[in-house]
C-alpha positions in Angstrom: -6.7 3.1 -16.9 -6.5 0.1 -19.1 -3.2 -1.2 -20.3 -2.2 -3.8 -22.9 -1.2 -7.1 -21.4 2.5 -7.6 -22.1 2.7 -11.0 -20.6 3.7 -14.2 -22.3 1.0 -16.5 -23.7 0.4 -20.0 -22.4 1.3 -22.8 -24.8 -0.6 -26.0 -23.9 1.1 -29.4 -24.3 0.0 -32.5 -22.5 1.5 -33.8 -19.2 -0.1 -35.9 -16.5 -0.7 -34.1 -13.2 -1.7 -35.5 -9.8 -5.4 -35.7 -8.9 -7.2 -32.6 -7.7 -7.8 -32.6 -3.9 -10.9 -30.9 -2.6 -13.0 -31.6 -5.8 -13.7 -34.4 -8.1 -12.6 -34.4 -11.7 -12.7 -37.0 -14.4 -9.3 -38.7 -14.9 -9.0 -37.4 -18.5 -9.4 -33.8 -17.2 -6.4 -33.9 -14.9 -3.9 -33.5 -17.7 -1.7 -30.4 -17.6 1.0 -29.3 -19.9 4.7 -29.9 -19.2 6.2 -26.7 -17.7 2.8 -25.1 -17.9 2.5 -21.4 -16.9 -0.5 -20.5 -14.7 -0.9 -16.8 -14.6 -2.8 -15.1 -11.7 -4.2 -11.6 -11.8 -3.9 -10.7 -8.1 -4.6 -7.8 -5.8 -1.3 -6.1 -4.9 0.1 -6.0 -1.4 -0.3 -8.9 1.1 -2.6 -10.9 -1.1 0.1 -11.3 -3.8 2.8 -11.7 -1.2 0.9 -14.7 0.3 0.6 -16.5 -3.1 4.3 -15.9 -3.9 5.2 -17.3 -0.5 3.3 -20.6 -0.8 3.3 -21.4 -4.5 6.6 -23.3 -4.6 5.2 -26.7 -3.4 2.4 -26.6 -6.0 4.9 -25.7 -8.8 7.1 -28.6 -7.9 4.3 -31.1 -7.5 2.6 -30.1 -10.8 5.6 -29.3 -12.9 4.4 -25.8 -13.6 5.3 -22.2 -13.1 2.9 -19.8 -11.3 3.2 -16.2 -12.5 1.6 -13.6 -10.2 0.6 -10.3 -11.8 0.1 -7.9 -8.9 -2.2 -4.9 -9.6 -4.1 -2.3 -7.6 -7.9 -2.4 -7.5 -8.9 -0.3 -10.5 -6.2 -1.7 -12.8 -6.9 -5.2 -11.7 -10.6 -4.9 -12.6 -9.9 -3.2 -16.0 -7.1 -5.6 -16.9 -9.4 -8.6 -16.1 -12.3 -7.2 -18.2 -9.9 -6.5 -21.1 -8.3 -9.9 -21.0 -11.7 -11.6 -21.0 -12.3 -10.3 -24.6 -9.4 -12.5 -25.9 -10.0 -15.9 -27.4 -7.3 -17.3 -25.1 -6.6 -15.2 -22.1 -3.4 -14.3 -20.4 -4.9 -14.9 -17.0 -5.9 -18.4 -15.8 -6.9 -17.5 -12.3 -8.1 -14.1 -11.1 -8.6 -12.5 -7.7 -12.1 -11.1 -7.3 -13.4 -8.4 -4.9 -16.6 -10.1 -4.0 -19.1 -7.4 -5.1 -17.8 -7.7 -8.6 -19.0 -11.3 -8.9 -22.2 -10.4 -10.8 -20.4 -8.3 -13.3 -17.8 -10.9 -14.0 -20.4 -13.6 -14.5 -22.6 -11.5 -16.7 -19.5 -10.7 -18.9 -18.5 -14.4 -19.0 -15.2 -13.7 -17.3 -15.2 -16.7 -15.0 -16.2 -20.3 -15.4 -18.7 -22.3 -13.6 -16.7 -24.5 -11.2 -19.6 -26.7 -10.4 -19.6 -27.8 -14.1 -15.9 -28.6 -13.7 -17.1 -31.1 -11.0 -16.0 -28.9 -8.0 -17.7 -30.0 -4.8 -18.3 -27.4 -2.1 -16.1 -27.5 0.9 -18.2 -27.0 4.1 -15.1 -26.1 6.1 -15.3 -22.6 4.6 -17.0 -20.0 6.8 -20.5 -20.0 5.3 -20.8 -16.3 4.6 -17.4 -16.5 2.8 -18.4 -19.7 0.8 -21.7 -18.2 -0.4 -20.0 -15.2 -1.9 -18.7 -17.4 -4.8 -22.2 -18.5 -5.7 -24.4 -17.4 -8.6 -27.3 -16.8 -8.3 -26.3 -15.6 -4.8 -26.5 -17.3 -2.3 -27.7 -20.7 -3.4 -26.5 -21.1 -7.1 -23.6 -22.8 -8.7 -20.0 -22.1 -7.4 -17.9 -19.8 -9.5 -15.2 -18.8 -7.1 -13.5 -19.9 -3.9 -12.8 -17.6 -0.8 -9.1 -16.8 -0.6 -8.9 -13.9 1.9 -11.4 -13.4 4.7 -11.5 -9.6 4.7 -14.4 -8.1 6.7 -14.6 -4.5 7.6 -13.8 -3.7 11.2 -12.8 -0.8 13.4 -9.1 -0.3 13.9 -7.9 2.1 16.6 -4.9 3.2 18.5 -5.3 2.2 22.2 -3.0 5.0 23.3 -5.3 7.5 21.7 -8.7 5.8 22.4 -8.5 4.2 25.8 -12.2 3.5 26.4 -13.5 0.5 24.4 -17.1 1.2 25.5 -17.4 4.0 22.9 -17.7 1.3 20.2 -21.2 0.4 21.4 -22.8 3.0 19.1 -22.0 5.6 16.5 -23.1 8.6 18.5 -20.6 7.6 21.3 -17.9 7.3 18.7 -18.6 10.8 17.3 -18.5 12.3 20.8 -15.2 10.8 21.6 -13.7 11.8 18.2 -14.9 15.4 18.6 -13.1 15.5 22.0 -9.9 14.3 20.4 -10.2 16.9 17.7 -10.6 19.7 20.2 -7.4 18.5 22.0 -5.4 18.6 18.7 -5.6 14.9 17.6 -7.6 13.7 14.7 -10.4 11.5 15.8 -12.0 9.7 12.9 -9.9 9.0 9.8 -12.1 9.0 6.7 -11.1 7.2 3.5 -12.8 9.8 1.3 -11.6 9.2 -2.2 -14.2 8.8 -4.9 -15.5 5.4 -5.9 -14.9 2.3 -3.8 -13.0 4.0 -0.9 -15.7 6.5 0.2 -18.6 4.2 -0.6 -17.2 1.4 1.5 -16.4 3.9 4.3 -20.0 5.3 4.3 -22.1 2.1 3.9 -21.7 0.7 7.5 -23.0 4.1 8.8 -25.9 4.2 6.3 -26.9 0.7 7.4 -26.5 1.5 11.1 -28.9 4.4 10.6 -31.5 2.1 9.0 -30.8 3.3 5.4 -29.9 1.3 2.3 -29.4 1.6 -1.4 -31.8 -1.1 -2.5 -34.8 -2.8 -0.9 -35.5 -6.6 -1.2 -37.1 -6.0 -4.6 -33.9 -4.2 -5.9 -35.7 -0.8 -5.9 -33.4 2.1 -5.2 -34.4 3.6 -1.8 -31.5 5.9 -0.9 -33.9 8.9 -0.9 -35.0 8.6 2.7 -34.7 10.4 6.0 -32.4 7.6 7.3 -30.0 8.3 4.5 -30.0 12.1 5.1 -29.3 11.5 8.8 -26.5 9.1 8.1 -24.8 11.5 5.6 -25.1 14.5 8.0 -23.5 12.3 10.7 -20.8 11.2 8.3 -19.9 14.8 7.5 -19.6 15.5 11.3 -17.3 12.5 11.6 -15.1 13.8 8.8 -14.8 17.2 10.6 -13.6 15.3 13.7 -10.6 14.0 11.7 -9.3 14.2 8.2 -9.4 12.6 4.8 -6.7 9.9 4.1 -5.6 7.6 1.4 -5.4 4.0 2.5 -1.7 3.9 3.2 -1.8 7.3 5.0 -4.8 6.1 7.0 -2.9 3.1 8.3 0.0 5.2 9.2 -2.2 7.8 11.0 -3.8 5.1 13.2 -0.6 3.2 14.0 1.3 6.4 14.7 -1.4 7.9 16.9 -2.0 10.9 14.6 -5.6 9.7 14.4 -7.7 7.7 16.8 -9.7 5.3 14.7 -10.9 4.3 11.3 -12.9 1.7 9.4 -10.6 -0.7 7.6 -9.8 -4.2 6.4 -7.6 -6.8 8.2 -5.3 -7.0 5.2 -4.3 -3.4 5.8 -3.4 -3.8 9.4 -2.6 -7.5 9.9 1.0 -8.8 9.3 2.7 -12.1 10.1 3.7 -10.4 13.4 0.1 -9.6 14.3 -2.1 -6.5 13.9 -0.6 -3.0 14.0 -3.8 -1.6 15.7 -6.5 -2.7 18.1 -9.6 -4.2 16.6 -13.3 -3.7 17.4 -16.6 -4.6 15.8 -18.4 -1.9 13.8 -21.4 -0.8 15.9 -24.8 -1.7 14.6 -26.5 1.0 16.6 -27.0 4.7 15.9 -27.3 5.5 19.6 -27.3 3.6 22.8 -31.0 3.0 22.7 -31.2 2.1 18.9 -32.0 -1.3 17.4 -28.9 -3.4 16.5 -28.6 -3.7 12.8 -26.1 -5.7 10.7 -23.4 -3.3 9.5 -20.1 -5.1 9.1 -19.3 -5.1 5.4 -17.9 -8.4 4.1 -15.1 -7.9 1.5 -13.6 -11.3 0.8 -11.2 -11.7 -2.0 -12.1 -14.8 -4.1 -10.3 -16.9 -6.7 -12.0 -17.7 -10.0 -10.9 -19.6 -13.1 -11.2 -17.6 -16.3 -13.6 -18.8 -19.0 -10.9 -18.3 -21.7 -8.1 -20.1 -19.8 -6.2 -22.7 -21.8 -5.6 -24.7 -18.6 -8.8 -24.6 -16.6 -8.3 -27.9 -14.7 -4.9 -27.0 -13.4 -6.1 -23.5 -12.6 -8.9 -24.9 -10.5 -6.5 -27.3 -8.8 -4.3 -24.3 -7.9 -7.4 -22.4 -6.5 -8.2 -25.4 -4.3 -4.6 -25.5 -3.2 -4.4 -21.8 -2.4 -7.6 -21.9 -0.3 -6.9 -25.2 1.4 -6.6 -25.4 5.2 -2.9 -26.4 5.1 -1.9 -23.5 2.8 -4.0 -21.0 4.8 -2.1 -22.0 7.9 1.2 -21.3 6.1 -0.2 -18.0 4.9 -0.8 -16.8 8.4 3.0 -16.1 8.7 2.7 -13.7 5.8 -0.4 -11.8 6.9 -2.9 -14.1 5.3 -6.6 -13.8 6.5 -8.2 -17.3 6.7 -11.7 -18.2 5.4 -11.9 -21.6 7.1 -13.8 -22.5 10.2 -11.2 -25.1 11.2 -8.5 -22.4 11.4 -10.6 -19.8 13.2 -11.5 -22.5 15.8 -8.0 -23.9 16.2 -6.8 -23.3 19.8 -3.1 -23.1 18.8 -3.9 -20.6 16.0 -6.0 -18.5 18.4 -3.3 -18.5 21.0 -0.9 -17.0 18.5 -3.5 -14.8 16.8 -6.1 -14.0 19.4 -7.6 -11.2 17.3 -9.0 -13.9 14.9 -11.9 -14.0 17.3 -12.8 -10.5 16.2 -12.4 -11.4 12.5 -14.5 -14.6 12.8 -17.3 -12.8 14.7 -17.2 -9.9 12.2 -17.5 -12.3 9.3 -20.5 -14.2 10.9 -22.3 -10.9 11.5 -21.4 -9.2 8.2 -23.6 -8.3 5.3 -22.9 -8.2 1.6 -22.9 -5.2 -0.7 -25.7 -5.1 -3.3 -25.4 -8.0 -5.8 -25.7 -6.1 -9.0 -23.8 -6.2 -12.3 -23.6 -2.4 -12.1 -21.9 -2.2 -8.7 -18.6 -0.9 -10.1 -20.3 1.9 -11.9 -22.6 2.6 -9.0 -19.5 3.0 -6.7 -17.9 5.4 -9.1 -21.0 7.7 -9.5 -22.3 7.5 -5.9 -18.7 8.0 -4.6 -18.4 11.1 -6.7 -21.5 12.6 -5.1 -20.3 11.8 -1.6 -17.0 13.5 -2.2 -18.8 16.6 -3.4 -20.7 16.6 -0.1 -17.6 16.2 2.1 -15.9 18.9 0.1 -18.8 21.3 0.7 -19.6 21.6 -3.0 -23.2 20.5 -2.4 -25.6 19.9 0.5 -26.6 16.7 2.1 -30.1 17.1 0.5 -28.6 17.7 -3.0 -26.3 14.7 -2.5 -29.1 12.3 -1.6 -31.4 13.5 -4.4 -28.6 13.4 -7.0 -27.4 10.0 -5.8 -30.9 8.5 -6.0 -31.2 9.6 -9.6 -27.8 8.4 -10.7 -28.1 5.0 -9.0 -31.5 4.5 -10.5 -30.3 5.4 -14.0 -27.5 2.8 -13.7 -29.5 0.1 -12.0 -32.3 -0.2 -14.5 
């Protein structure tokens, strides 16, 4: 639900700030106001915690205050869209769930960083760096990769002791059904309508050879592959239970459930992961073709088009995504987006699971790049929930979803 923004407005006055590292700006654009306030609309949880932990040096060096407004997913999106309608926005920098990039660009929410003379940094993992481009993947840069989330399998090793089951989805189902018969939930589904259930289902749809759109952006959900994937997903659900995000994490870490799909920011802290990590299988069965299934879900930083302090906001985005700051952020559960950190032997010795994250990112795939993605998630997610709840059949769900996605997409 949308809320009015109660935050203080930014009053620009001039003050010379140090040059922007990581991109090239004309000298007369490096001016920022004395005691400037840079306000960030950020995802709640570890993402906001990281910014608050590392912002002090930037504030001191640039004579400014960084205000972090921490919001959950839906409220973050709605608040950003509402603030973009103002002549001068409250937010200078926003955190962006990468599939929302097309919507934010269409609605003129974020500014073209290439036009602010930002030069791409090749140290970013390529798949992460390209998420900030429009048109995707070879256009101008509109956002920088802040958190390298990629969807992976998280499991409790005391419940699931045989890692070979993660070779294919049928093997996973068999193991989860055995667990259920012994009194332990096997697969933990995040089955709430909208983003949760759609994100949970897509890797299985992809592994079965199905998809929402073809290369020409035609809706192709109405297929046998989609039916098979959804029937399979319903069986997985019966092997476990439906959880909210926080309860899902608790279920895996406590051993009340064996495994789930999830994001590193849920399970990774400064002390390491709270569960074992495996790649999402790209095969339906042991003999199936391997398909890309790992869903990339980086959180990006973009400068708002109606910011009164674009240059300083861009400087802050470069700072927060820099290699030095990403190294600091590791102690607070930060997930890097830079190749130099993933390949650093000292980092890997302390965080050996980064191999899994790096591999998962390099083998990931993006969600459909459409300005209607938020609406598609809402409608498609509602149909999937009806199917899990037994309110409609798999056949009805696929047919209804094909119609609703088509109506939104065109």
